[in-house]
DOKETOR-777551 format. One record per residue (C-alpha): residue number from 1; chain; x, y, z. Coordinates in nm, 2 decimals, always signed. Each point is the difference from the previous one (the first is absolute). Example, Ala and Ser with C-alpha at 12.3 -4.5 7.8 and 13.67 -1.06 7.14 Angstrom:
<recs>
resi->1, chain->A, px->+1.23, py->-0.45, pz->+0.78
resi->2, chain->A, px->+0.14, py->+0.34, pz->-0.07
</recs>
This chain:
<recs>
resi->1, chain->A, px->+0.00, py->+0.00, pz->+0.00
resi->2, chain->A, px->+0.28, py->+0.26, pz->+0.08
resi->3, chain->A, px->+0.17, py->-0.08, pz->-0.33
resi->4, chain->A, px->-0.34, py->+0.05, pz->-0.19
resi->5, chain->A, px->-0.05, py->+0.33, pz->+0.17
resi->6, chain->A, px->+0.36, py->+0.11, pz->-0.08
resi->7, chain->A, px->-0.05, py->-0.09, pz->-0.36
resi->8, chain->A, px->-0.33, py->+0.19, pz->-0.01
resi->9, chain->A, px->+0.16, py->+0.31, pz->+0.15
resi->10, chain->A, px->+0.29, py->-0.02, pz->-0.25
resi->11, chain->A, px->-0.24, py->-0.01, pz->-0.29
resi->12, chain->A, px->-0.18, py->+0.31, pz->+0.14
resi->13, chain->A, px->+0.33, py->+0.19, pz->+0.02
resi->14, chain->A, px->+0.06, py->-0.08, pz->-0.37
resi->15, chain->A, px->-0.35, py->+0.14, pz->-0.10
resi->16, chain->A, px->+0.11, py->+0.37, pz->-0.06
resi->17, chain->A, px->+0.27, py->-0.11, pz->-0.25
resi->18, chain->A, px->-0.24, py->-0.23, pz->-0.18
resi->19, chain->A, px->-0.27, py->+0.27, pz->-0.02
resi->20, chain->A, px->+0.26, py->+0.26, pz->-0.11
resi->21, chain->A, px->+0.09, py->-0.21, pz->-0.30
resi->22, chain->A, px->-0.36, py->-0.09, pz->-0.08
resi->23, chain->A, px->-0.11, py->+0.36, pz->+0.03
resi->24, chain->A, px->+0.23, py->+0.10, pz->-0.29
resi->25, chain->A, px->-0.23, py->-0.19, pz->-0.23
resi->26, chain->A, px->-0.32, py->+0.16, pz->+0.14
resi->27, chain->A, px->-0.14, py->+0.30, pz->-0.19
resi->28, chain->A, px->-0.19, py->+0.12, pz->-0.30
resi->29, chain->A, px->+0.31, py->-0.01, pz->-0.22
resi->30, chain->A, px->+0.07, py->-0.36, pz->-0.10
resi->31, chain->A, px->+0.35, py->-0.12, pz->+0.11
resi->32, chain->A, px->+0.09, py->-0.36, pz->-0.10
resi->33, chain->A, px->+0.23, py->-0.20, pz->+0.21
resi->34, chain->A, px->+0.27, py->+0.02, pz->-0.27
resi->35, chain->A, px->-0.02, py->+0.38, pz->-0.01
resi->36, chain->A, px->+0.03, py->+0.03, pz->+0.38
resi->37, chain->A, px->+0.30, py->-0.23, pz->+0.01
resi->38, chain->A, px->+0.17, py->+0.17, pz->-0.29
resi->39, chain->A, px->-0.06, py->+0.35, pz->+0.14
resi->40, chain->A, px->+0.12, py->-0.11, pz->+0.34
resi->41, chain->A, px->+0.32, py->-0.14, pz->-0.14
resi->42, chain->A, px->+0.06, py->+0.33, pz->-0.19
resi->43, chain->A, px->-0.07, py->+0.21, pz->+0.31
resi->44, chain->A, px->+0.24, py->-0.22, pz->+0.21
resi->45, chain->A, px->+0.27, py->+0.02, pz->-0.27
resi->46, chain->A, px->-0.04, py->+0.38, pz->-0.01
resi->47, chain->A, px->+0.02, py->+0.03, pz->+0.38
resi->48, chain->A, px->+0.31, py->-0.23, pz->+0.04
resi->49, chain->A, px->+0.20, py->+0.05, pz->-0.32
resi->50, chain->A, px->-0.11, py->+0.34, pz->-0.10
resi->51, chain->A, px->-0.15, py->-0.10, pz->-0.34
resi->52, chain->A, px->-0.25, py->+0.23, pz->-0.16
resi->53, chain->A, px->-0.34, py->-0.02, pz->+0.17
resi->54, chain->A, px->-0.30, py->-0.12, pz->-0.20
resi->55, chain->A, px->-0.24, py->+0.27, pz->-0.12
resi->56, chain->A, px->-0.28, py->-0.24, pz->-0.11
resi->57, chain->A, px->-0.36, py->+0.05, pz->+0.10
resi->58, chain->A, px->+0.01, py->-0.33, pz->+0.20
resi->59, chain->A, px->+0.30, py->+0.12, pz->+0.19
resi->60, chain->A, px->-0.17, py->+0.32, pz->+0.09
resi->61, chain->A, px->-0.32, py->-0.17, pz->+0.12
resi->62, chain->A, px->+0.19, py->-0.27, pz->+0.20
resi->63, chain->A, px->+0.27, py->+0.21, pz->+0.17
resi->64, chain->A, px->-0.12, py->+0.36, pz->-0.01
resi->65, chain->A, px->-0.37, py->-0.06, pz->+0.07
resi->66, chain->A, px->-0.07, py->-0.33, pz->+0.16
resi->67, chain->A, px->+0.32, py->-0.08, pz->+0.20
resi->68, chain->A, px->+0.00, py->+0.33, pz->+0.21
resi->69, chain->A, px->-0.37, py->-0.05, pz->+0.07
resi->70, chain->A, px->+0.06, py->-0.36, pz->+0.11
resi->71, chain->A, px->+0.29, py->+0.10, pz->+0.23
resi->72, chain->A, px->-0.21, py->+0.28, pz->+0.14
resi->73, chain->A, px->-0.29, py->-0.24, pz->+0.08
resi->74, chain->A, px->+0.25, py->-0.24, pz->+0.18
resi->75, chain->A, px->+0.15, py->+0.29, pz->+0.20
resi->76, chain->A, px->-0.34, py->+0.16, pz->+0.10
resi->77, chain->A, px->-0.16, py->-0.33, pz->+0.09
resi->78, chain->A, px->+0.30, py->-0.11, pz->+0.21
resi->79, chain->A, px->+0.01, py->+0.34, pz->+0.17
resi->80, chain->A, px->-0.37, py->+0.02, pz->+0.09
resi->81, chain->A, px->-0.02, py->-0.36, pz->+0.13
resi->82, chain->A, px->+0.31, py->+0.04, pz->+0.21
resi->83, chain->A, px->-0.13, py->+0.32, pz->+0.15
resi->84, chain->A, px->-0.34, py->-0.16, pz->+0.06
resi->85, chain->A, px->+0.15, py->-0.30, pz->+0.18
resi->86, chain->A, px->+0.22, py->+0.22, pz->+0.22
resi->87, chain->A, px->-0.29, py->+0.23, pz->+0.10
resi->88, chain->A, px->-0.22, py->-0.30, pz->+0.08
resi->89, chain->A, px->+0.27, py->-0.13, pz->+0.23
resi->90, chain->A, px->+0.08, py->+0.31, pz->+0.20
resi->91, chain->A, px->-0.37, py->+0.10, pz->+0.02
resi->92, chain->A, px->-0.11, py->-0.36, pz->+0.07
resi->93, chain->A, px->-0.30, py->+0.04, pz->-0.22
resi->94, chain->A, px->-0.09, py->-0.21, pz->-0.31
resi->95, chain->A, px->-0.19, py->+0.29, pz->-0.16
resi->96, chain->A, px->+0.29, py->+0.24, pz->-0.02
resi->97, chain->A, px->+0.12, py->+0.11, pz->-0.34
resi->98, chain->A, px->+0.31, py->+0.21, pz->-0.12
resi->99, chain->A, px->-0.23, py->+0.30, pz->-0.01
resi->100, chain->A, px->-0.08, py->-0.01, pz->+0.38
resi->101, chain->A, px->+0.18, py->+0.32, pz->+0.08
resi->102, chain->A, px->-0.15, py->+0.20, pz->-0.29
resi->103, chain->A, px->+0.29, py->-0.06, pz->-0.24
resi->104, chain->A, px->-0.23, py->-0.08, pz->-0.29
resi->105, chain->A, px->-0.22, py->+0.31, pz->+0.06
resi->106, chain->A, px->+0.31, py->+0.22, pz->+0.04
resi->107, chain->A, px->+0.16, py->-0.13, pz->-0.32
resi->108, chain->A, px->-0.32, py->+0.03, pz->-0.19
resi->109, chain->A, px->-0.04, py->+0.36, pz->+0.10
resi->110, chain->A, px->+0.36, py->+0.08, pz->-0.10
resi->111, chain->A, px->-0.04, py->-0.16, pz->-0.34
resi->112, chain->A, px->-0.33, py->+0.18, pz->-0.06
resi->113, chain->A, px->+0.15, py->+0.33, pz->+0.10
resi->114, chain->A, px->+0.29, py->-0.05, pz->-0.24
resi->115, chain->A, px->-0.24, py->-0.09, pz->-0.28
resi->116, chain->A, px->-0.20, py->+0.31, pz->+0.07
resi->117, chain->A, px->+0.30, py->+0.24, pz->+0.02
resi->118, chain->A, px->+0.26, py->-0.14, pz->-0.24
resi->119, chain->A, px->-0.11, py->-0.32, pz->-0.18
resi->120, chain->A, px->+0.36, py->-0.13, pz->+0.00
resi->121, chain->A, px->+0.05, py->-0.37, pz->+0.06
resi->122, chain->A, px->+0.32, py->+0.03, pz->+0.20
resi->123, chain->A, px->-0.16, py->+0.27, pz->+0.23
resi->124, chain->A, px->-0.30, py->-0.22, pz->+0.04
resi->125, chain->A, px->+0.22, py->-0.28, pz->+0.13
resi->126, chain->A, px->+0.20, py->+0.23, pz->+0.22
resi->127, chain->A, px->-0.31, py->+0.16, pz->+0.15
resi->128, chain->A, px->-0.17, py->-0.33, pz->+0.06
resi->129, chain->A, px->+0.31, py->-0.14, pz->+0.18
resi->130, chain->A, px->+0.05, py->+0.32, pz->+0.20
resi->131, chain->A, px->-0.36, py->+0.03, pz->+0.12
resi->132, chain->A, px->-0.02, py->-0.37, pz->+0.08
resi->133, chain->A, px->+0.29, py->+0.04, pz->+0.24
resi->134, chain->A, px->-0.15, py->+0.33, pz->+0.13
resi->135, chain->A, px->-0.32, py->-0.19, pz->+0.08
resi->136, chain->A, px->+0.19, py->-0.26, pz->+0.20
resi->137, chain->A, px->+0.20, py->+0.26, pz->+0.20
resi->138, chain->A, px->-0.33, py->+0.19, pz->+0.08
resi->139, chain->A, px->-0.16, py->-0.32, pz->+0.12
resi->140, chain->A, px->+0.30, py->-0.09, pz->+0.21
resi->141, chain->A, px->+0.03, py->+0.35, pz->+0.14
resi->142, chain->A, px->-0.37, py->+0.00, pz->+0.09
resi->143, chain->A, px->+0.03, py->-0.33, pz->+0.16
resi->144, chain->A, px->+0.31, py->+0.09, pz->+0.21
resi->145, chain->A, px->-0.17, py->+0.33, pz->+0.11
resi->146, chain->A, px->-0.30, py->-0.19, pz->+0.13
resi->147, chain->A, px->-0.03, py->-0.12, pz->+0.35
resi->148, chain->A, px->-0.10, py->-0.34, pz->-0.11
resi->149, chain->A, px->+0.24, py->-0.29, pz->-0.05
resi->150, chain->A, px->+0.02, py->-0.30, pz->-0.22
resi->151, chain->A, px->-0.09, py->-0.07, pz->-0.36
resi->152, chain->A, px->-0.35, py->+0.13, pz->+0.02
resi->153, chain->A, px->+0.12, py->+0.36, pz->+0.02
resi->154, chain->A, px->+0.20, py->-0.04, pz->-0.32
resi->155, chain->A, px->-0.30, py->-0.16, pz->-0.18
resi->156, chain->A, px->-0.23, py->+0.28, pz->+0.11
resi->157, chain->A, px->+0.26, py->+0.26, pz->-0.11
resi->158, chain->A, px->+0.02, py->-0.17, pz->-0.33
resi->159, chain->A, px->-0.37, py->+0.02, pz->-0.05
resi->160, chain->A, px->+0.00, py->+0.37, pz->+0.08
resi->161, chain->A, px->+0.29, py->+0.07, pz->-0.24
resi->162, chain->A, px->-0.16, py->-0.21, pz->-0.27
resi->163, chain->A, px->-0.33, py->+0.19, pz->+0.03
resi->164, chain->A, px->+0.18, py->+0.33, pz->-0.02
resi->165, chain->A, px->+0.19, py->-0.09, pz->-0.32
resi->166, chain->A, px->-0.31, py->-0.17, pz->-0.15
resi->167, chain->A, px->-0.19, py->+0.33, pz->+0.05
resi->168, chain->A, px->+0.29, py->+0.20, pz->-0.16
resi->169, chain->A, px->+0.00, py->-0.24, pz->-0.29
resi->170, chain->A, px->-0.37, py->+0.05, pz->-0.05
resi->171, chain->A, px->+0.06, py->+0.38, pz->+0.00
resi->172, chain->A, px->+0.26, py->-0.04, pz->-0.27
resi->173, chain->A, px->-0.23, py->-0.21, pz->-0.21
resi->174, chain->A, px->-0.28, py->+0.26, pz->+0.05
resi->175, chain->A, px->+0.22, py->+0.29, pz->-0.14
resi->176, chain->A, px->+0.16, py->-0.21, pz->-0.28
resi->177, chain->A, px->-0.08, py->+0.04, pz->-0.36
resi->178, chain->A, px->-0.27, py->-0.26, pz->-0.07
resi->179, chain->A, px->+0.12, py->-0.06, pz->-0.35
resi->180, chain->A, px->+0.37, py->-0.03, pz->+0.05
resi->181, chain->A, px->+0.13, py->-0.01, pz->+0.36
resi->182, chain->A, px->-0.29, py->-0.18, pz->+0.17
resi->183, chain->A, px->+0.02, py->-0.32, pz->-0.22
resi->184, chain->A, px->+0.38, py->-0.02, pz->+0.06
resi->185, chain->A, px->-0.05, py->+0.04, pz->+0.37
resi->186, chain->A, px->-0.27, py->-0.27, pz->+0.01
resi->187, chain->A, px->+0.20, py->-0.24, pz->-0.21
resi->188, chain->A, px->+0.31, py->+0.04, pz->+0.22
resi->189, chain->A, px->-0.19, py->-0.06, pz->+0.32
resi->190, chain->A, px->-0.13, py->-0.33, pz->-0.15
resi->191, chain->A, px->+0.36, py->-0.13, pz->-0.05
resi->192, chain->A, px->+0.19, py->-0.08, pz->-0.32
resi->193, chain->A, px->+0.35, py->-0.09, pz->-0.12
resi->194, chain->A, px->-0.07, py->+0.09, pz->-0.36
resi->195, chain->A, px->+0.25, py->+0.29, pz->-0.01
resi->196, chain->A, px->+0.29, py->-0.16, pz->+0.20
resi->197, chain->A, px->+0.34, py->+0.01, pz->-0.16
resi->198, chain->A, px->+0.35, py->-0.09, pz->+0.12
resi->199, chain->A, px->+0.07, py->+0.34, pz->+0.15
resi->200, chain->A, px->-0.30, py->-0.04, pz->+0.23
resi->201, chain->A, px->+0.14, py->-0.33, pz->+0.12
resi->202, chain->A, px->+0.33, py->+0.16, pz->+0.09
resi->203, chain->A, px->-0.19, py->+0.26, pz->+0.20
resi->204, chain->A, px->-0.17, py->-0.26, pz->+0.23
resi->205, chain->A, px->+0.25, py->-0.28, pz->+0.02
resi->206, chain->A, px->+0.22, py->+0.16, pz->+0.27
resi->207, chain->A, px->-0.29, py->+0.08, pz->+0.25
resi->208, chain->A, px->-0.16, py->-0.34, pz->-0.06
resi->209, chain->A, px->+0.34, py->-0.18, pz->+0.05
resi->210, chain->A, px->+0.08, py->+0.19, pz->+0.31
resi->211, chain->A, px->-0.34, py->-0.04, pz->+0.16
resi->212, chain->A, px->-0.02, py->-0.37, pz->-0.08
resi->213, chain->A, px->+0.35, py->-0.07, pz->+0.12
resi->214, chain->A, px->-0.05, py->+0.17, pz->+0.34
resi->215, chain->A, px->-0.33, py->-0.19, pz->+0.04
resi->216, chain->A, px->+0.16, py->-0.33, pz->-0.09
resi->217, chain->A, px->+0.28, py->+0.06, pz->+0.25
resi->218, chain->A, px->-0.26, py->+0.08, pz->+0.27
resi->219, chain->A, px->-0.22, py->-0.29, pz->-0.09
resi->220, chain->A, px->+0.05, py->-0.18, pz->+0.33
resi->221, chain->A, px->-0.08, py->+0.32, pz->+0.19
resi->222, chain->A, px->-0.33, py->+0.01, pz->-0.18
resi->223, chain->A, px->-0.06, py->-0.35, pz->+0.13
resi->224, chain->A, px->+0.05, py->+0.13, pz->+0.35
resi->225, chain->A, px->-0.22, py->+0.30, pz->-0.05
resi->226, chain->A, px->-0.28, py->-0.21, pz->-0.14
resi->227, chain->A, px->-0.02, py->-0.16, pz->+0.35
resi->228, chain->A, px->-0.11, py->+0.34, pz->+0.15
resi->229, chain->A, px->+0.17, py->+0.30, pz->+0.16
resi->230, chain->A, px->+0.02, py->-0.15, pz->+0.35
resi->231, chain->A, px->+0.17, py->-0.32, pz->-0.12
resi->232, chain->A, px->+0.24, py->+0.20, pz->-0.22
resi->233, chain->A, px->+0.09, py->+0.23, pz->+0.29
resi->234, chain->A, px->+0.05, py->-0.30, pz->+0.23
resi->235, chain->A, px->+0.26, py->-0.13, pz->-0.26
resi->236, chain->A, px->+0.19, py->+0.33, pz->+0.02
resi->237, chain->A, px->-0.12, py->+0.16, pz->-0.32
resi->238, chain->A, px->-0.05, py->+0.37, pz->-0.03
resi->239, chain->A, px->-0.35, py->-0.03, pz->-0.15
resi->240, chain->A, px->-0.06, py->+0.37, pz->-0.09
resi->241, chain->A, px->+0.33, py->+0.04, pz->-0.18
resi->242, chain->A, px->-0.03, py->-0.33, pz->-0.18
resi->243, chain->A, px->-0.36, py->+0.07, pz->-0.11
resi->244, chain->A, px->+0.11, py->+0.34, pz->-0.13
resi->245, chain->A, px->+0.28, py->-0.16, pz->-0.21
resi->246, chain->A, px->-0.22, py->-0.26, pz->-0.15
resi->247, chain->A, px->-0.28, py->+0.25, pz->-0.08
resi->248, chain->A, px->+0.25, py->+0.23, pz->-0.17
resi->249, chain->A, px->+0.14, py->-0.28, pz->-0.21
resi->250, chain->A, px->-0.34, py->-0.14, pz->-0.09
resi->251, chain->A, px->-0.12, py->+0.34, pz->-0.09
resi->252, chain->A, px->+0.31, py->+0.06, pz->-0.22
resi->253, chain->A, px->-0.09, py->-0.31, pz->-0.20
resi->254, chain->A, px->-0.36, py->+0.11, pz->-0.03
resi->255, chain->A, px->+0.08, py->+0.35, pz->-0.11
resi->256, chain->A, px->+0.25, py->-0.11, pz->-0.26
resi->257, chain->A, px->-0.25, py->-0.25, pz->-0.14
resi->258, chain->A, px->-0.29, py->+0.24, pz->-0.01
resi->259, chain->A, px->+0.21, py->+0.27, pz->-0.16
resi->260, chain->A, px->+0.02, py->-0.19, pz->-0.33
resi->261, chain->A, px->-0.31, py->-0.22, pz->+0.01
resi->262, chain->A, px->-0.27, py->+0.20, pz->+0.16
resi->263, chain->A, px->-0.21, py->-0.13, pz->+0.29
resi->264, chain->A, px->-0.04, py->-0.38, pz->-0.04
resi->265, chain->A, px->-0.20, py->-0.16, pz->+0.27
resi->266, chain->A, px->-0.03, py->-0.36, pz->+0.14
resi->267, chain->A, px->+0.36, py->-0.11, pz->-0.09
resi->268, chain->A, px->+0.14, py->+0.09, pz->+0.34
resi->269, chain->A, px->-0.31, py->-0.13, pz->+0.18
resi->270, chain->A, px->-0.06, py->-0.34, pz->-0.16
resi->271, chain->A, px->+0.35, py->-0.12, pz->-0.10
resi->272, chain->A, px->+0.14, py->-0.03, pz->+0.36
resi->273, chain->A, px->-0.29, py->-0.23, pz->+0.09
resi->274, chain->A, px->+0.07, py->-0.22, pz->-0.30
resi->275, chain->A, px->+0.37, py->-0.01, pz->+0.10
resi->276, chain->A, px->-0.09, py->-0.11, pz->+0.35
resi->277, chain->A, px->-0.20, py->-0.29, pz->-0.14
resi->278, chain->A, px->+0.31, py->-0.11, pz->-0.18
resi->279, chain->A, px->+0.29, py->+0.06, pz->+0.24
resi->280, chain->A, px->-0.16, py->+0.08, pz->+0.34
resi->281, chain->A, px->+0.03, py->+0.31, pz->+0.22
resi->282, chain->A, px->+0.37, py->+0.01, pz->+0.04
resi->283, chain->A, px->+0.12, py->+0.32, pz->-0.16
resi->284, chain->A, px->+0.33, py->-0.15, pz->-0.10
resi->285, chain->A, px->-0.19, py->-0.19, pz->-0.26
resi->286, chain->A, px->-0.31, py->+0.22, pz->-0.02
resi->287, chain->A, px->+0.17, py->+0.32, pz->-0.13
resi->288, chain->A, px->+0.18, py->-0.17, pz->-0.29
resi->289, chain->A, px->-0.31, py->-0.20, pz->-0.09
resi->290, chain->A, px->-0.21, py->+0.32, pz->+0.01
resi->291, chain->A, px->+0.24, py->+0.17, pz->-0.24
resi->292, chain->A, px->-0.01, py->-0.29, pz->-0.25
resi->293, chain->A, px->-0.38, py->-0.05, pz->+0.01
resi->294, chain->A, px->-0.07, py->+0.38, pz->-0.01
resi->295, chain->A, px->+0.23, py->+0.04, pz->-0.30
resi->296, chain->A, px->-0.16, py->-0.29, pz->-0.18
resi->297, chain->A, px->-0.36, py->+0.10, pz->+0.09
resi->298, chain->A, px->+0.04, py->+0.36, pz->-0.13
resi->299, chain->A, px->+0.18, py->-0.12, pz->-0.32
resi->300, chain->A, px->-0.29, py->-0.24, pz->-0.07
resi->301, chain->A, px->-0.25, py->+0.28, pz->+0.06
resi->302, chain->A, px->+0.19, py->+0.24, pz->-0.23
resi->303, chain->A, px->+0.01, py->-0.27, pz->-0.27
resi->304, chain->A, px->-0.38, py->-0.02, pz->+0.03
resi->305, chain->A, px->-0.04, py->+0.37, pz->-0.01
resi->306, chain->A, px->+0.16, py->+0.04, pz->-0.34
resi->307, chain->A, px->-0.16, py->-0.31, pz->-0.17
resi->308, chain->A, px->-0.35, py->-0.07, pz->+0.11
resi->309, chain->A, px->-0.17, py->+0.32, pz->-0.15
resi->310, chain->A, px->+0.04, py->+0.22, pz->-0.30
resi->311, chain->A, px->+0.13, py->+0.28, pz->+0.23
resi->312, chain->A, px->+0.23, py->-0.04, pz->+0.30
resi->313, chain->A, px->-0.18, py->-0.06, pz->+0.33
resi->314, chain->A, px->+0.15, py->+0.19, pz->+0.30
resi->315, chain->A, px->+0.18, py->-0.22, pz->+0.24
resi->316, chain->A, px->-0.19, py->+0.12, pz->+0.31
resi->317, chain->A, px->-0.33, py->-0.13, pz->-0.15
resi->318, chain->A, px->+0.14, py->-0.35, pz->-0.08
resi->319, chain->A, px->+0.18, py->-0.04, pz->+0.34
resi->320, chain->A, px->-0.33, py->+0.08, pz->+0.17
resi->321, chain->A, px->-0.20, py->-0.24, pz->-0.22
resi->322, chain->A, px->+0.26, py->-0.28, pz->+0.07
resi->323, chain->A, px->+0.11, py->+0.09, pz->+0.35
resi->324, chain->A, px->-0.35, py->+0.05, pz->+0.16
resi->325, chain->A, px->-0.13, py->-0.35, pz->-0.09
resi->326, chain->A, px->+0.33, py->-0.15, pz->+0.10
resi->327, chain->A, px->-0.02, py->+0.18, pz->+0.34
resi->328, chain->A, px->-0.35, py->-0.12, pz->+0.05
resi->329, chain->A, px->+0.11, py->-0.35, pz->-0.07
resi->330, chain->A, px->+0.28, py->+0.03, pz->+0.27
resi->331, chain->A, px->-0.26, py->+0.13, pz->+0.25
resi->332, chain->A, px->-0.23, py->-0.30, pz->-0.08
resi->333, chain->A, px->+0.29, py->-0.24, pz->+0.05
resi->334, chain->A, px->+0.09, py->+0.17, pz->+0.33
resi->335, chain->A, px->+0.35, py->+0.08, pz->-0.12
resi->336, chain->A, px->+0.00, py->+0.36, pz->+0.13
resi->337, chain->A, px->+0.24, py->-0.02, pz->+0.29
resi->338, chain->A, px->+0.29, py->+0.23, pz->+0.00
resi->339, chain->A, px->+0.23, py->-0.27, pz->+0.15
</recs>
């Protein structure tokens, strides 16, 4: 039985690579296997030996359009699911998502404001990232200023901050041009990776790598904190300091992901529960598994978004349509524990 479980886990870890290769064939432009192999060899030769790069239409579709989008889906899915698993552990609540501290609402307002004022893609990303972090710092400051203690204060602070930024986003939508700016704002808020290019990936790789690395190094401390504040203090842990570090790192992951993808729900809520069903509650295995399944899940959803209809369906719609029934199934099965 242990050998069977190990083999199953190994296969799951290979899933993102398999889906990455398979996703290169998915799209409206037909790409035969021979063409993918040929263009891949040319791209590899150009990268290693400096030979002239291919300028064919197939090369452009595969490596300038599809590949950056595929890599973005993997990064965003891994970031959101890792953040969700971390938040669920330190808040000891199976209903916690990466947007618990108002990060999604803050990033959404920043992006909407940038669309209204400048309509520059880079500024949209920067404003979304900055306001996502700002929302987190406001929630933490509000929680620390309160006389209450524990995770409930941070949750309530996040609800307040989220409500404020949601209202500000509604105000921006109200004053936006209904024929130009408003459609762009609404589409961004529903989530999409259609415009992602390699430069966008370079922008988010560092914060996602740093946040994920710190959380991975602190994985055993998340295990302790999931037992409760009193137990963690009894084991000599500085609970307030450790909670703050984990919140900052998880928020860094969330803000970086939202800045290029828009607000995509359910990934950070459902994926950690699926991961617990596979490897259990130990965060030494849970965090890596959440990264892998989150990346695979969002890549599959993105493949669906660009193939099942004549026009691309926003990711936020599909993740809700897939995630909500899956979450209902987990509730029915009684697999909703956070440990």
